[in-house]
N, C-alpha and C positions, 0 to 999 in steps of 0.2 A: 407467636414465637418467630424470632428472626431466623432467616435461612441464609445459606451461602449463595453467592451469585455465580451463575454458570455462563461462561463465554465459550462459544463453540463455532467452528468453521472447518471445512474439509482441509486436508493436507494440501490439496491442489489449488488452494486459493491463498497465494502468498500475501496479497495486499490486506485482506481482512485479517489474516493470521498475524501480520505484523502489527496491525492496529490493535488487535486484542492483546498481544504481548505487552504493548505499551500501556494499554488500559489496566491490565492486571498489575503491572509494576507500580503504577502510581496509585491504584486503589488499595493495594494490600495494607498499607499502614492504617487504613480506616475501615475497610470492608473485607470480610472473608470472601475470597474469590477463587474460582477454579477455571482454568483454561484447558479444555478437553477437545481434541480433534473429533469431528462428527462421526468419523469411521469407528472410533472407540465406543461411542455412545450407543449406536444403533446395531452393533454386531453382537451375536451371542457371546456370553461371558466365557464359554469354553474355547472360543477361538483366540489363541494367543498370538501367532505370527501376524504382524501388521499387514502382510500381503493378502492373507485370507480376509481380514477385515475390510480391506479396500475392495476386494471382489464382492463381498456382501453389500457394501455401500453402492457399488456400481449397478448391481442387480436392483437394489432398491430405487435407484434413480430411474431406471428403465420401466420398472413395474409400478412405481409410486407406492410401493409397499415396504413397511419397515418391520423388521423382525421383533423389536421390542423398544419401548420408551421407558423401561423401568429405571434406567440409569439417569433419566432426565426428570422423572416425576418427583424425586426427593427434593428438587430445588423449588417446586411450586411455580409461581409466576416469575421467579428470579432467573429468567433464562433469556439470553440475547444470542441469536444466531447471526453470523457475519455474512451469510449468503442466503439467497432464496432460489429454489428450483423445484422440480417435480418431487424430489425426495422429501421435501419439507411439507408437501401436501399431506402425506401419510402421517408425518409427525404431528402436525397441527390437529388433524382429525382425532388421533388417539389421545392427545393431551387434552383437547377440548372435552372429550367424554368424561374426563376426571376433573373438570372444572378448571383446567390450567390453560392460560393464554400466554404463549411465548412472545417475545419481542424480536424485532429484526433490525439489523443495521444494513442500510443500502449504500453502496460505495460508488456506483457508476454515474457519471454525469450524463446529460441528455446527448452530448456528442459521442460519448463512449457507447451509449445504448444504440445509437444510429449506426455505428460501425459494427455492432454485434447484434443482429436482429433478435436472437433468442432472449437477450436481456430485456428488450422492450416488452416481449410477451410475459416474462417473469415479473417485471416490475408492475405491469398492469394488473396481474393476478394478485400480487402482494398488496397493492393499494385496495383492490376489491375486498380481500380478506380483512384488511384493517378497517374498512368502512363498515363491514358487516359485523365487526366485533369479535372475529375469531382470533385476531392478533392484538396483543396488548399495546405495544408501541412500535412505531416505524421511525427509527432514528436516522437523521441525516446530519452530516457534518456541515460546517459553516457554508462552504461554497455551494453545496447542494441545497441546503436549507434556504439560502437566499435566492435560489432559482426555482428548483422543483417544489420547494415548500410554499412558493407563491401560489401554486395551483393545487397542491395536495395539502389541504388545511389540517388533515389528520396527522401530519408528520410532526416529529418532535426534534429539536436541536440536541445534538450530542457531538461536540468537537472531537477531533482526533487528539489524543494525548501524545506527549513526547517524553519518553524516559531518557534522561540525560546521563544516567549512571554508567552505561557501557563505554562511554567515550572518555571518561575521566582518567582511565588507566592506559590509554593508547600511547605507544611509543612509535613514532614514525619510522618506517623502513626507508632507508635512503636508496632510491632507485637511480641507476645511471641514466643520464640523458633526460629527454623530455618524455613524460608519460601522461597519457590522457585515458580515462576509462569511460566505457559505455556499458555499464552493467544494468541489466534489466531482465525481467521475465518476458520473452517475446509475446506480443499480441498485437492486434491491429491497433494502430495509433501510437506505437512506440517510435515510429519514424526512423527506423534503423538504417535503411539504405541512404536516406538523405544525410544522416550524420556521419556515416562511414565515408560517403563521397566528400563531404565537407572537410573531414580530417585530411584527406589526400589533397584536396584543392587548396588547403591552407599552405601547403608547401613547407611544412616544418619538418626538421629532422628528428622524428620521435616515433614512439610506439602507441598503438591504440589497443587497450586491454578490454576484452569482452569476456562474459561468463556464460555464453550460450553458443551452441553449435549453429552453423549457418546453412545447413543442408536444405532447410525449408525455403531458402531464399534463391534457389535455383542457380547457385554459383555466382550470383551478382557481386557479393562481397569480395570474392577473389578477383573479379574484374576491376573493382574500385580501389583496392588497396593490397599491397604486399607486406604491410607492416602491422598486421593484426595478430595479437597474441591472445590465444584462447586459454582460459583458466577453468579447471573443473572446480567442484565445490571446495570452498576454503573455510575451515573452522573459524568460529567467531573470534577466538583468541588471536588468530593471525590476520583475519580479514580486515579488521579496523586498522591495524598497524600498516597493512599493505595499502589500503585506500588512502590513508593519511599521507602516503608518499607521492600521491598524484599531483601534478601541476595544475590539472584542470579536469573537470568531470563534464560529461555531456548527458543532458536530459531534456533535449529539445523535442519534446513529445507533442502529440496531437490528441486531445481528449484525455484529461487527467484531473482527478478529483483532489488529490493531495500531493502524492509522490514522496513516499518515505525514503526513496533513494536519494533524492535531493536533500531531504531533511538530514539524512545521515552525513552527507558531505558537509553540510553547513555545520553540524555538530563537530566534525573533525577539522574544520577550518580549511576545507578544500572548495575553492570557488567552483560553482556549478552553473554551467550555461543552460538556460531553460527559456521559458516563455512567460508572458504576462498572466497566463492561466494559473501559474504557481504562485499563490499569494505569499508564500514563505519568502520569496525573493522580491516579487513585484510590489509588495506592500512597503518596501523601503526605497526611497527615491535614488539613493546612491547605488544600491545593488541593482535596481531595475535599469539604471542608465547603462551599466556595463554588462550585465548578465542576462538580460531579457532580449531574445531575438525577435524581431518584428515579423520575419517571414520564415516560419519553420519548414515550409515546403520549397524553399529556395536555397540550394546548397551554397551558392556564392555568398549569400548573406551570412550564413552560419560560418563559412570558411573565413570570411573577413574578420568576424568577431574572435574566432579561435586564434588566428595569427596575431591580432592586436594584443590579446590578453597574454599569449606566450611571450611576446616581445617585451611586454611591460611587467617586468619582475616586481618592481616596487608597488605597482598598482595591485597586483595579485596579492601581495602581502596585506595591503589595506583591506581588500575585499575579504580576505580570510578572516581577519579580525572582526569585521562587521558582520560576516556570516555567523560567527560564533555568538556575538552579542544579540543579534536579531533572533536567532533560534531560541536563545535562553529566555528572551522576553515573551515569545509566543508560547513556549512551554509553560512558563509560570502562569500565564492567563488560561490557557486551554486546560491544563491539568486541574487547576482550581475549579473550573467550570464542570469538568467531568465528575469530580468527586461530589460536588453539590447536586448535580442532576441525578446521579445514580442514587444518592441518599434520599433525594426527594421522591423519586418514582418507584423505588423498590424497598421491600421489607427486609433490609440487610442489617 
C-alpha cells in the first residue's frame, strides 16, 4: 500500500527547510507529500505552543532521547530528514525497532564542514549509519554528489528543486536611489564583513539592505559603513516585491552548496554577485563573466565589480534577463529529476 512522503527538518535550519518547501511544491502534483518541522513530530501531542515543542526538541538534542516517533511511523520508510545530529540518533533507533529506515539529505560541502567542526562529526556518523544499513538513503545534491559522492559510494543523487510559482506574481517596488541587498542567515562562510567593506569601497551613493542584526560582529559593520539599512522579518507577499526592486544582490560567500538566496534573485531578475562555487551562475559563461568574483576574500576585487555593475545599467538589464532564463532551465531539469528519483526510491 502506498504511503505519503514525509519531509522534515528543524525550524532552525533555513537551508534544508527552503529545499524541502521547494521539493514539496514540485512533488505535490505527483506524490502525496507532507512537510512537518521536526519539533512538531517529536513533541508530545498535548503540547500546543510551538515554544514548548522547541524546548522538548532542544532537550532531545542534548540527551539523544526522543519523546515519541508515533507521528513518524505512519509514513514507514517514506521519510527524509533535512539535517542530521544527535537528536536523530534516538529517532533512528526507535524507528529501526519497528523495521523503519529513514533517509537523510545532507547539505554541507566539505568546505562548510571544515568551517563548522561539529558538522564533520555528524557527517561521519551519518555515513557510518548508512553503511551499516540503519539509514535508507543518504541524498546529496549535484555539487556534493560530484565531490563527496566520489568517496561515499552509498550516497544517492537528489538535486535541489526550484519552485518558480512564488515569483510569477511579483510586482517590483520602486526604491529611490541605488539599492543593494545582502540578505542571509549569518554563519561562518557568509563572508559578511568582506561584502560590507566592498560596498563602502565601491564608492557608490546607495544603501545596503541586510536582514540580520550585526551585534555578533563586534561593531565592525558600523566601522565599515554608515549606509546599512536593517530589516526585520518581511512577509513573503512583500518580500519578493521588495527584493525585486534591488539594483544588485550580494552573495559572495565562502563554502556554499547551492544558495537559495541567489536562486531567488535570479528568479526575480535581480543580478546577484557571487562566486564560481554557485553553479546557478557559474554554469553560464555570460553570467559567470560579470557576476562571479574571483577573490571573495579581497574587498577591493568585490568593490570593483560592484561599481562596474552599478555604472552599467544596460548590462544589468541583460544580466537580469539571462538570470531568469538560466534559472528556468535549471528548474525544468532539476524538478523533473527530483520527481523521477522520489518515485523510483519510495513507495508513494
